[in-house]
C-alpha positions as CSV (number, residue, x, y, z in Angstrom):
1,M,37.2,-3.6,15.5
2,E,34.4,-4.2,17.6
3,E,32.2,-7.3,17.1
4,Y,28.9,-6.3,16.9
5,L,27.3,-9.7,15.6
6,Y,27.9,-12.9,17.0
7,T,27.4,-16.5,15.1
8,V,26.1,-19.3,17.1
9,E,29.4,-21.1,17.4
10,E,30.7,-17.2,18.6
11,M,28.0,-17.4,21.2
12,A,28.7,-20.7,22.3
13,K,32.2,-20.0,23.0
14,I,31.0,-17.1,24.8
15,L,28.5,-18.5,27.3
16,K,30.8,-21.6,27.6
17,V,28.0,-24.2,26.2
18,N,27.6,-26.3,23.3
19,T,26.2,-25.0,20.0
20,S,22.7,-27.3,20.6
21,T,22.1,-25.2,23.7
22,V,22.4,-21.7,21.6
23,Y,19.7,-23.0,19.1
24,K,17.7,-24.5,22.0
25,L,18.1,-20.9,23.6
26,I,16.6,-19.1,20.1
27,K,14.3,-22.0,19.8
28,M,12.6,-21.6,22.6
29,G,12.9,-17.5,22.6
30,Y,15.3,-16.8,25.3
31,L,17.7,-15.2,22.2
32,T,16.5,-13.1,19.3
33,T,18.4,-13.4,16.3
34,L,18.4,-11.9,12.9
35,K,19.5,-13.7,9.7
36,L,22.4,-13.0,7.1
37,G,22.9,-16.1,5.7
38,R,23.3,-18.0,9.1
39,Y,21.7,-16.8,12.4
40,K,23.4,-13.8,13.9
41,I,23.1,-12.5,17.5
42,T,23.9,-9.1,18.1
43,K,25.8,-7.5,20.8
44,F,22.9,-5.7,22.4
45,E,21.3,-9.0,22.8
46,L,24.0,-10.9,24.2
47,L,23.9,-8.0,27.0
48,R,20.4,-8.2,27.4
49,F,20.4,-11.7,27.7
50,L,23.3,-11.5,30.3
51,K,21.3,-9.1,32.6
52,K,17.8,-10.7,32.2
53,Y,18.8,-14.1,33.3
54,N,21.9,-13.5,35.6
55,G,21.4,-15.4,38.6
56,M,18.9,-17.9,37.0
57,D,19.6,-21.7,36.5
58,L,18.8,-22.2,32.7
59,T,19.9,-26.1,33.1
60,D,16.2,-26.8,31.9
61,L,15.1,-24.4,29.9
62,A,11.5,-25.4,30.1
63,D,11.9,-24.8,34.3
64,V,13.7,-21.7,34.4
65,K,14.4,-20.5,37.7
66,E,16.8,-19.1,40.2
67,V,20.0,-20.2,41.0
68,T,20.1,-21.7,44.8
69,F,23.0,-23.2,46.6
70,Q,22.8,-26.3,49.1
């Protein structure tokens, strides 16, 4: 069965970051969630996030910019 909802922990594994980064993405409005006991992120939201921020450097969420190679 295909997954449609992801927990913060699952999103961290998918994005290859720690859970505190996912919580920061949520808090700063980069990811929208719904709450069913705990925060959940929809598959649609994951795909939207990846498409919107593809090619962007999100290392500093207060200063998101295009990825540059030096």
